[in-house]
DOMARLO-112379 format. One record per residue: residue in one letter; residue number from 1; x negated, y, z of N, C-alpha, C, O, CB in turn. Coordinates in nm, 3 decimals, decimal comma. Glycine has a CB too. Layout:
# residues N
res;n;n_east;n_north;n_up;ca_east;ca_north;ca_up;c_east;c_north;c_up;o_east;o_north;o_up;cb_east;cb_north;cb_up
a;NUM;X;Y;Z;X;Y;Z;X;Y;Z;X;Y;Z;X;Y;Z
...
This chain:
# residues 143
res;n;n_east;n_north;n_up;ca_east;ca_north;ca_up;c_east;c_north;c_up;o_east;o_north;o_up;cb_east;cb_north;cb_up
m;1;0,097;0,151;-1,934;-0,037;0,100;-1,957;-0,041;-0,050;-1,927;0,009;-0,095;-1,824;-0,141;0,177;-1,871
e;2;-0,100;-0,125;-2,018;-0,110;-0,269;-2,002;-0,205;-0,302;-1,887;-0,309;-0,238;-1,870;-0,157;-0,335;-2,133
k;3;-0,167;-0,403;-1,809;-0,250;-0,442;-1,696;-0,381;-0,503;-1,744;-0,381;-0,589;-1,832;-0,175;-0,542;-1,605
k;4;-0,489;-0,458;-1,688;-0,621;-0,508;-1,723;-0,663;-0,611;-1,621;-0,640;-0,594;-1,501;-0,725;-0,393;-1,732
y;5;-0,725;-0,716;-1,668;-0,781;-0,817;-1,579;-0,933;-0,813;-1,591;-0,987;-0,800;-1,701;-0,727;-0,959;-1,612
f;6;-1,000;-0,823;-1,479;-1,144;-0,810;-1,473;-1,211;-0,944;-1,445;-1,157;-1,029;-1,374;-1,184;-0,709;-1,366
t;7;-1,329;-0,959;-1,502;-1,417;-1,067;-1,457;-1,497;-1,008;-1,341;-1,497;-0,887;-1,318;-1,512;-1,120;-1,574
l;8;-1,564;-1,094;-1,269;-1,647;-1,048;-1,158;-1,757;-0,955;-1,210;-1,789;-0,855;-1,147;-1,709;-1,169;-1,083
e;9;-1,814;-0,989;-1,324;-1,921;-0,908;-1,382;-1,869;-0,769;-1,421;-1,935;-0,668;-1,396;-1,982;-0,978;-1,504
e;10;-1,752;-0,764;-1,483;-1,694;-0,636;-1,523;-1,666;-0,548;-1,400;-1,692;-0,428;-1,401;-1,564;-0,658;-1,603
a;11;-1,613;-0,610;-1,296;-1,583;-0,535;-1,173;-1,713;-0,477;-1,115;-1,717;-0,360;-1,077;-1,513;-0,627;-1,069
n;12;-1,816;-0,558;-1,108;-1,943;-0,510;-1,052;-2,006;-0,400;-1,136;-2,070;-0,310;-1,082;-2,040;-0,626;-1,038
r;13;-1,989;-0,405;-1,268;-2,043;-0,301;-1,355;-1,975;-0,166;-1,332;-2,035;-0,061;-1,358;-2,029;-0,342;-1,502
l;14;-1,851;-0,167;-1,284;-1,778;-0,042;-1,259;-1,815;0,025;-1,127;-1,781;0,141;-1,105;-1,630;-0,069;-1,262
l;15;-1,882;-0,046;-1,040;-1,909;0,007;-0,906;-1,981;0,141;-0,904;-1,944;0,226;-0,823;-1,989;-0,091;-0,830
p;16;-2,081;0,167;-0,987;-2,145;0,300;-0,983;-2,045;0,413;-1,012;-2,049;0,518;-0,947;-2,260;0,306;-1,083
v;17;-1,958;0,392;-1,108;-1,857;0,494;-1,141;-1,761;0,511;-1,024;-1,727;0,623;-0,986;-1,779;0,456;-1,271
l;18;-1,717;0,399;-0,968;-1,622;0,406;-0,855;-1,684;0,472;-0,733;-1,618;0,550;-0,664;-1,574;0,265;-0,819
r;19;-1,809;0,443;-0,706;-1,877;0,507;-0,593;-1,879;0,659;-0,611;-1,852;0,735;-0,518;-2,022;0,452;-0,578
r;20;-1,913;0,702;-0,732;-1,920;0,846;-0,760;-1,783;0,912;-0,748;-1,771;1,017;-0,685;-1,977;0,870;-0,901
e;21;-1,681;0,852;-0,807;-1,546;0,910;-0,801;-1,492;0,911;-0,658;-1,431;1,009;-0,615;-1,450;0,831;-0,893
l;22;-1,514;0,802;-0,584;-1,469;0,796;-0,444;-1,540;0,900;-0,358;-1,477;0,964;-0,273;-1,492;0,656;-0,386
a;23;-1,670;0,917;-0,380;-1,745;1,017;-0,303;-1,688;1,156;-0,327;-1,670;1,233;-0,233;-1,896;1,014;-0,340
g;24;-1,660;1,187;-0,453;-1,600;1,317;-0,485;-1,464;1,334;-0,421;-1,432;1,440;-0,369;-1,589;1,334;-0,635
l;25;-1,384;1,229;-0,426;-1,250;1,235;-0,367;-1,256;1,251;-0,216;-1,179;1,328;-0,158;-1,172;1,109;-0,404
k;26;-1,346;1,178;-0,151;-1,360;1,188;-0,005;-1,408;1,328;0,035;-1,358;1,387;0,131;-1,459;1,081;0,047
r;27;-1,506;1,379;-0,039;-1,559;1,514;-0,011;-1,447;1,618;-0,025;-1,434;1,708;0,057;-1,677;1,548;-0,107
l;28;-1,369;1,604;-0,130;-1,259;1,696;-0,154;-1,153;1,687;-0,045;-1,096;1,788;-0,005;-1,196;1,668;-0,290
k;29;-1,127;1,567;0,002;-1,028;1,549;0,109;-1,073;1,621;0,237;-0,991;1,684;0,304;-1,006;1,398;0,138
i;30;-1,201;1,612;0,269;-1,253;1,680;0,388;-1,239;1,831;0,371;-1,197;1,901;0,464;-1,402;1,643;0,412
q;31;-1,274;1,882;0,253;-1,263;2,026;0,226;-1,116;2,070;0,235;-1,087;2,178;0,286;-1,322;2,061;0,087
f;32;-1,027;1,988;0,185;-0,885;2,021;0,186;-0,835;2,034;0,330;-0,763;2,128;0,363;-0,804;1,913;0,111
i;33;-0,873;1,940;0,414;-0,831;1,943;0,555;-0,888;2,066;0,625;-0,817;2,132;0,701;-0,876;1,815;0,629
e;34;-1,014;2,098;0,599;-1,076;2,217;0,659;-1,004;2,343;0,613;-0,977;2,433;0,692;-1,226;2,225;0,622
h;35;-0,973;2,349;0,485;-0,904;2,465;0,428;-0,764;2,479;0,490;-0,721;2,589;0,525;-0,893;2,452;0,275
y;36;-0,695;2,368;0,502;-0,561;2,368;0,561;-0,568;2,419;0,706;-0,486;2,501;0,748;-0,499;2,226;0,557
d;37;-0,665;2,370;0,781;-0,681;2,414;0,920;-0,708;2,564;0,928;-0,657;2,631;1,017;-0,794;2,336;0,989
q;38;-0,789;2,616;0,836;-0,816;2,759;0,834;-0,689;2,840;0,808;-0,666;2,944;0,871;-0,921;2,791;0,727
i;39;-0,608;2,792;0,716;-0,482;2,861;0,685;-0,390;2,861;0,807;-0,331;2,963;0,842;-0,410;2,795;0,565
e;40;-0,380;2,747;0,871;-0,293;2,737;0,989;-0,343;2,829;1,101;-0,264;2,893;1,169;-0,287;2,592;1,040
q;41;-0,475;2,834;1,119;-0,532;2,923;1,221;-0,503;3,068;1,188;-0,469;3,147;1,276;-0,684;2,900;1,234
h;42;-0,518;3,103;1,060;-0,490;3,240;1,017;-0,343;3,275;1,041;-0,312;3,385;1,086;-0,525;3,258;0,868
k;43;-0,254;3,182;1,012;-0,110;3,206;1,034;-0,080;3,225;1,182;0,003;3,308;1,219;-0,026;3,089;0,977
k;44;-0,149;3,148;1,267;-0,127;3,162;1,411;-0,170;3,300;1,461;-0,102;3,360;1,544;-0,204;3,054;1,487
t;45;-0,282;3,349;1,410;-0,327;3,482;1,453;-0,229;3,590;1,407;-0,216;3,693;1,473;-0,468;3,512;1,399
l;46;-0,161;3,566;1,297;-0,065;3,665;1,247;0,062;3,671;1,332;0,138;3,767;1,323;-0,029;3,632;1,103
l;47;0,083;3,571;1,414;0,199;3,573;1,503;0,186;3,682;1,609;0,285;3,730;1,663;0,217;3,436;1,571
y;48;0,061;3,721;1,636;0,035;3,817;1,743;0,000;3,956;1,693;-0,029;4,046;1,772;-0,076;3,766;1,829
r;49;0,002;3,974;1,563;-0,024;4,108;1,511;0,051;4,126;1,379;0,103;4,031;1,320;-0,177;4,132;1,490
h;50;0,055;4,250;1,335;0,126;4,284;1,213;0,049;4,233;1,090;-0,073;4,252;1,079;0,145;4,438;1,204
k;51;0,121;4,168;0,997;0,059;4,117;0,874;0,033;4,233;0,779;0,120;4,316;0,754;0,151;4,010;0,806
t;52;-0,089;4,238;0,727;-0,128;4,343;0,633;-0,137;4,286;0,491;-0,123;4,166;0,471;-0,265;4,407;0,674
k;53;-0,158;4,372;0,397;-0,177;4,331;0,257;-0,300;4,242;0,245;-0,301;4,145;0,169;-0,190;4,454;0,164
v;54;-0,403;4,274;0,319;-0,526;4,194;0,318;-0,495;4,053;0,366;-0,544;3,955;0,308;-0,635;4,259;0,407
d;55;-0,415;4,041;0,472;-0,377;3,909;0,523;-0,301;3,830;0,417;-0,326;3,711;0,397;-0,291;3,924;0,651
e;56;-0,208;3,896;0,351;-0,131;3,830;0,245;-0,222;3,783;0,133;-0,204;3,674;0,080;-0,023;3,923;0,190
d;57;-0,318;3,866;0,097;-0,414;3,830;-0,010;-0,500;3,710;0,031;-0,524;3,619;-0,048;-0,505;3,951;-0,043
i;58;-0,544;3,711;0,154;-0,627;3,600;0,204;-0,547;3,470;0,201;-0,596;3,368;0,152;-0,677;3,629;0,349
l;59;-0,424;3,475;0,251;-0,341;3,355;0,252;-0,312;3,308;0,110;-0,317;3,188;0,081;-0,210;3,381;0,326
f;60;-0,281;3,401;0,022;-0,252;3,366;-0,117;-0,372;3,295;-0,181;-0,357;3,192;-0,247;-0,215;3,491;-0,198
k;61;-0,491;3,350;-0,161;-0,611;3,292;-0,220;-0,640;3,153;-0,162;-0,677;3,061;-0,235;-0,732;3,384;-0,196
k;62;-0,623;3,139;-0,032;-0,648;3,009;0,031;-0,547;2,905;-0,015;-0,582;2,790;-0,041;-0,644;3,023;0,185
e;63;-0,421;2,946;-0,026;-0,318;2,852;-0,072;-0,338;2,817;-0,219;-0,315;2,703;-0,259;-0,177;2,911;-0,050
a;64;-0,381;2,914;-0,300;-0,410;2,886;-0,440;-0,528;2,790;-0,451;-0,527;2,700;-0,536;-0,440;3,018;-0,517
r;65;-0,628;2,808;-0,367;-0,744;2,717;-0,365;-0,699;2,575;-0,330;-0,747;2,478;-0,389;-0,850;2,765;-0,264
m;66;-0,606;2,563;-0,235;-0,557;2,430;-0,198;-0,482;2,365;-0,314;-0,494;2,244;-0,335;-0,465;2,440;-0,074
e;67;-0,406;2,442;-0,388;-0,337;2,387;-0,505;-0,437;2,338;-0,608;-0,419;2,232;-0,668;-0,243;2,493;-0,567
f;68;-0,544;2,415;-0,627;-0,648;2,372;-0,719;-0,714;2,243;-0,669;-0,743;2,154;-0,748;-0,753;2,484;-0,736
m;69;-0,737;2,234;-0,539;-0,797;2,114;-0,481;-0,707;1,993;-0,502;-0,756;1,883;-0,527;-0,824;2,134;-0,330
e;70;-0,577;2,012;-0,493;-0,483;1,902;-0,519;-0,496;1,853;-0,662;-0,496;1,733;-0,687;-0,339;1,946;-0,490
l;71;-0,506;1,946;-0,756;-0,523;1,908;-0,897;-0,656;1,835;-0,917;-0,663;1,737;-0,992;-0,517;2,033;-0,987
e;72;-0,758;1,883;-0,850;-0,889;1,819;-0,860;-0,884;1,676;-0,803;-0,942;1,584;-0,861;-0,994;1,903;-0,785
a;73;-0,815;1,659;-0,691;-0,800;1,526;-0,632;-0,724;1,433;-0,727;-0,759;1,317;-0,743;-0,727;1,535;-0,496
q;74;-0,620;1,486;-0,789;-0,542;1,406;-0,883;-0,629;1,363;-1,002;-0,611;1,254;-1,055;-0,420;1,485;-0,933
t;75;-0,722;1,448;-1,042;-0,814;1,412;-1,150;-0,903;1,295;-1,108;-0,922;1,201;-1,186;-0,900;1,533;-1,191
f;76;-0,958;1,300;-0,987;-1,039;1,189;-0,937;-0,957;1,060;-0,936;-1,003;0,955;-0,980;-1,093;1,219;-0,795
i;77;-0,834;1,069;-0,884;-0,747;0,951;-0,875;-0,717;0,898;-1,015;-0,723;0,777;-1,039;-0,615;0,984;-0,800
n;78;-0,683;0,986;-1,107;-0,654;0,944;-1,245;-0,776;0,879;-1,310;-0,763;0,781;-1,382;-0,607;1,062;-1,329
n;79;-0,895;0,935;-1,285;-1,017;0,876;-1,339;-1,034;0,732;-1,292;-1,073;0,645;-1,370;-1,139;0,960;-1,299
i;80;-1,004;0,709;-1,166;-1,017;0,574;-1,110;-0,908;0,483;-1,166;-0,936;0,371;-1,209;-1,009;0,578;-0,955
m;81;-0,784;0,531;-1,166;-0,672;0,449;-1,212;-0,684;0,414;-1,361;-0,642;0,306;-1,402;-0,540;0,522;-1,186
t;82;-0,740;0,504;-1,440;-0,757;0,480;-1,584;-0,846;0,359;-1,609;-0,834;0,294;-1,713;-0,817;0,603;-1,652
l;83;-0,933;0,328;-1,515;-1,022;0,213;-1,530;-0,946;0,081;-1,518;-0,997;-0,024;-1,557;-1,132;0,218;-1,425
g;84;-0,823;0,087;-1,464;-0,743;-0,034;-1,449;-0,750;-0,096;-1,311;-0,694;-0,203;-1,287;-0,787;-0,135;-1,549
v;85;-0,817;-0,028;-1,219;-0,827;-0,079;-1,081;-0,716;-0,020;-0,996;-0,646;0,073;-1,037;-0,966;-0,046;-1,020
e;86;-0,701;-0,075;-0,876;-0,599;-0,026;-0,783;-0,668;0,032;-0,660;-0,749;-0,035;-0,596;-0,501;-0,142;-0,742
i;87;-0,637;0,156;-0,628;-0,689;0,220;-0,507;-0,598;0,179;-0,392;-0,478;0,205;-0,395;-0,697;0,378;-0,522
k;88;-0,656;0,115;-0,292;-0,577;0,071;-0,177;-0,590;0,166;-0,059;-0,494;0,187;0,016;-0,618;-0,068;-0,135
n;89;-0,710;0,224;-0,041;-0,731;0,314;0,072;-0,851;0,404;0,038;-0,963;0,356;0,024;-0,755;0,235;0,206
v;90;-0,825;0,533;0,025;-0,932;0,626;-0,012;-1,033;0,640;0,101;-1,154;0,636;0,075;-0,873;0,764;-0,046
d;91;-0,987;0,655;0,225;-1,079;0,677;0,337;-1,178;0,563;0,353;-1,297;0,585;0,377;-1,000;0,695;0,466
e;92;-1,130;0,441;0,339;-1,218;0,324;0,354;-1,281;0,284;0,221;-1,371;0,200;0,217;-1,140;0,207;0,411
g;93;-1,235;0,344;0,113;-1,288;0,312;-0,018;-1,252;0,172;-0,063;-1,336;0,102;-0,120;-1,437;0,327;-0,018
l;94;-1,128;0,130;-0,039;-1,083;-0,003;-0,079;-1,028;0,000;-0,221;-0,938;0,076;-0,253;-0,975;-0,056;0,018
i;95;-1,085;-0,084;-0,304;-1,046;-0,093;-0,444;-1,021;-0,240;-0,478;-1,099;-0,327;-0,439;-1,156;-0,031;-0,538
d;96;-0,912;-0,266;-0,551;-0,882;-0,400;-0,599;-0,891;-0,404;-0,751;-0,854;-0,308;-0,820;-0,741;-0,446;-0,552
f;97;-0,940;-0,515;-0,802;-0,953;-0,539;-0,945;-0,866;-0,661;-0,978;-0,898;-0,771;-0,935;-1,104;-0,562;-0,987
p;98;-0,759;-0,643;-1,053;-0,678;-0,759;-1,091;-0,765;-0,858;-1,170;-0,846;-0,819;-1,254;-0,554;-0,716;-1,176
a;99;-0,747;-0,986;-1,142;-0,824;-1,090;-1,209;-0,741;-1,217;-1,218;-0,643;-1,235;-1,144;-0,958;-1,117;-1,134
i;100;-0,780;-1,304;-1,308;-0,720;-1,437;-1,316;-0,833;-1,537;-1,299;-0,926;-1,541;-1,380;-0,642;-1,458;-1,453
i;101;-0,825;-1,616;-1,194;-0,926;-1,717;-1,166;-0,852;-1,848;-1,140;-0,758;-1,853;-1,061;-1,017;-1,676;-1,043
n;102;-0,897;-1,952;-1,207;-0,831;-2,083;-1,198;-0,683;-2,074;-1,235;-0,601;-2,146;-1,179;-0,846;-2,140;-1,057
g;103;-0,651;-1,987;-1,328;-0,512;-1,972;-1,370;-0,425;-1,896;-1,272;-0,305;-1,879;-1,294;-0,453;-2,106;-1,394
k;104;-0,485;-1,850;-1,161;-0,410;-1,776;-1,059;-0,443;-1,628;-1,069;-0,557;-1,588;-1,090;-0,444;-1,828;-0,916
e;105;-0,339;-1,547;-1,054;-0,360;-1,403;-1,049;-0,404;-1,367;-0,908;-0,334;-1,394;-0,810;-0,231;-1,324;-1,090
v;106;-0,520;-1,304;-0,898;-0,576;-1,263;-0,769;-0,626;-1,119;-0,783;-0,623;-1,060;-0,891;-0,693;-1,358;-0,723
l;107;-0,670;-1,065;-0,673;-0,730;-0,932;-0,672;-0,872;-0,944;-0,619;-0,893;-0,981;-0,503;-0,646;-0,831;-0,587
l;108;-0,969;-0,912;-0,703;-1,105;-0,901;-0,656;-1,110;-0,776;-0,569;-1,056;-0,672;-0,607;-1,210;-0,896;-0,774
c;109;-1,174;-0,785;-0,455;-1,165;-0,679;-0,356;-1,303;-0,623;-0,325;-1,398;-0,698;-0,304;-1,098;-0,730;-0,227
w;110;-1,312;-0,490;-0,323;-1,438;-0,423;-0,291;-1,411;-0,308;-0,195;-1,310;-0,238;-0,207;-1,508;-0,372;-0,418
k;111;-1,501;-0,291;-0,101;-1,495;-0,180;-0,006;-1,622;-0,097;-0,021;-1,732;-0,151;-0,028;-1,478;-0,232;0,141
d;112;-1,603;0,034;-0,026;-1,717;0,125;-0,037;-1,819;0,090;0,070;-1,785;0,075;0,188;-1,672;0,273;-0,026
g;113;-1,943;0,079;0,029;-2,050;0,041;0,122;-2,098;-0,101;0,096;-2,211;-0,136;0,131;-2,002;0,054;0,267
e;114;-2,014;-0,183;0,034;-2,056;-0,318;-0,002;-2,139;-0,311;-0,129;-2,112;-0,230;-0,217;-1,933;-0,412;-0,020
e;115;-2,239;-0,396;-0,139;-2,330;-0,395;-0,254;-2,261;-0,437;-0,383;-2,289;-0,382;-0,489;-2,448;-0,486;-0,227
e;116;-2,172;-0,535;-0,372;-2,104;-0,587;-0,491;-1,967;-0,642;-0,453;-1,934;-0,654;-0,335;-2,189;-0,696;-0,560
v;117;-1,890;-0,673;-0,554;-1,759;-0,735;-0,531;-1,786;-0,879;-0,491;-1,841;-0,956;-0,570;-1,665;-0,726;-0,659
s;118;-1,747;-0,917;-0,371;-1,774;-1,053;-0,327;-1,657;-1,115;-0,251;-1,673;-1,219;-0,186;-1,897;-1,055;-0,240
f;119;-1,540;-1,052;-0,259;-1,421;-1,104;-0,194;-1,303;-1,098;-0,289;-1,305;-1,025;-0,388;-1,391;-1,026;-0,065
y;120;-1,201;-1,175;-0,257;-1,076;-1,172;-0,333;-0,962;-1,194;-0,234;-0,984;-1,237;-0,121;-1,074;-1,280;-0,447
h;121;-0,841;-1,165;-0,278;-0,722;-1,198;-0,200;-0,604;-1,204;-0,295;-0,611;-1,159;-0,409;-0,697;-1,094;-0,087
s;122;-0,495;-1,262;-0,246;-0,374;-1,267;-0,328;-0,307;-1,131;-0,324;-0,344;-1,045;-0,244;-0,277;-1,378;-0,279
d;123;-0,211;-1,112;-0,410;-0,137;-0,985;-0,413;-0,067;-0,961;-0,280;-0,050;-0,847;-0,237;-0,035;-0,985;-0,528
l;124;-0,026;-1,069;-0,214;0,046;-1,057;-0,088;-0,047;-1,047;0,032;-0,011;-0,990;0,135;0,139;-1,174;-0,070
g;125;-0,168;-1,103;0,019;-0,259;-1,112;0,132;-0,315;-0,980;0,179;-0,316;-0,953;0,299;-0,369;-1,200;0,098
g;126;-0,362;-0,899;0,090;-0,422;-0,772;0,128;-0,561;-0,788;0,185;-0,613;-0,898;0,199;-0,335;-0,702;0,227
f;127;-0,620;-0,674;0,218;-0,760;-0,668;0,263;-0,785;-0,759;0,383;-0,889;-0,824;0,390;-0,797;-0,524;0,298
n;128;-0,692;-0,764;0,478;-0,713;-0,843;0,599;-0,717;-0,993;0,573;-0,764;-1,069;0,658;-0,605;-0,813;0,699
k;129;-0,668;-1,036;0,458;-0,666;-1,180;0,427;-0,762;-1,213;0,313;-0,746;-1,314;0,244;-0,523;-1,224;0,390
r;130;-0,861;-1,128;0,294;-0,953;-1,153;0,185;-1,048;-1,267;0,221;-1,078;-1,290;0,338;-1,032;-1,026;0,150
e;131;-1,094;-1,336;0,117;-1,184;-1,449;0,134;-1,304;-1,432;0,042;-1,296;-1,361;-0,058;-1,112;-1,583;0,104
p;132;-1,415;-1,496;0,076;-1,532;-1,488;-0,012;-1,500;-1,547;-0,150;-1,429;-1,647;-0,160;-1,652;-1,561;0,051
i;133;-1,552;-1,485;-0,253;-1,528;-1,532;-0,390;-1,579;-1,674;-0,408;-1,522;-1,749;-0,488;-1,596;-1,438;-0,491
e;134;-1,684;-1,713;-0,336;-1,737;-1,849;-0,351;-1,627;-1,953;-0,329;-1,627;-2,058;-0,392;-1,852;-1,872;-0,252
n;135;-1,532;-1,923;-0,238;-1,425;-2,020;-0,209;-1,345;-2,052;-0,336;-1,317;-2,168;-0,365;-1,332;-1,965;-0,100
i;136;-1,307;-1,949;-0,410;-1,226;-1,973;-0,528;-1,311;-2,026;-0,643;-1,261;-2,100;-0,729;-1,153;-1,844;-0,570
m;137;-1,439;-1,990;-0,647;-1,528;-2,041;-0,751;-1,552;-2,191;-0,733;-1,563;-2,264;-0,831;-1,662;-1,966;-0,751
k;138;-1,559;-2,236;-0,607;-1,575;-2,378;-0,580;-1,453;-2,454;-0,629;-1,466;-2,564;-0,684;-1,596;-2,402;-0,430
e;139;-1,334;-2,396;-0,611;-1,212;-2,459;-0,661;-1,218;-2,473;-0,812;-1,176;-2,574;-0,868;-1,087;-2,379;-0,619
e;140;-1,271;-2,370;-0,879;-1,280;-2,370;-1,025;-1,374;-2,482;-1,071;-1,346;-2,551;-1,169;-1,330;-2,232;-1,077
e;141;-1,486;-2,499;-1,000;-1,581;-2,605;-1,036;-1,520;-2,744;-1,019;-1,544;-2,834;-1,099;-1,709;-2,593;-0,951
k;142;-1,438;-2,759;-0,912;-1,371;-2,888;-0,888;-1,266;-2,917;-0,993;-1,250;-3,029;-1,041;-1,308;-2,889;-0,751
g;143;-1,192;-2,806;-1,028;-1,075;-2,814;-1,114;-1,099;-2,876;-1,245;-1,008;-2,888;-1,326;-1,019;-2,684;-1,136
């Protein structure tokens, strides 16, 4: 897939879709962890008693549900990746949008909970080295 470059406006227009997809992915991750914990607890109880057909059926159904949840999570991730953005951290909702500003390749950076895309960083800098977009826009005006 060819790399897509975003303008600030294009990145901001995608935020409603990204918020929805991230919310679904986060919700699914919580359910997955809860389901996994239930399976582990069930397996622990089986250490102290004889496993029955019912136990095997319960475990099979729970493990099948987890496989389905994995496929569902992959669908959320694919939906996001198809947009051309980069998922950096699902838990924090960090998303990068490749962009070219002042002839430089940068990443417009957004974190779930922020109203709009208002930061950028270099490919090497990462989230911790992000700067306000105004900084690079001022350079463009000078340039």
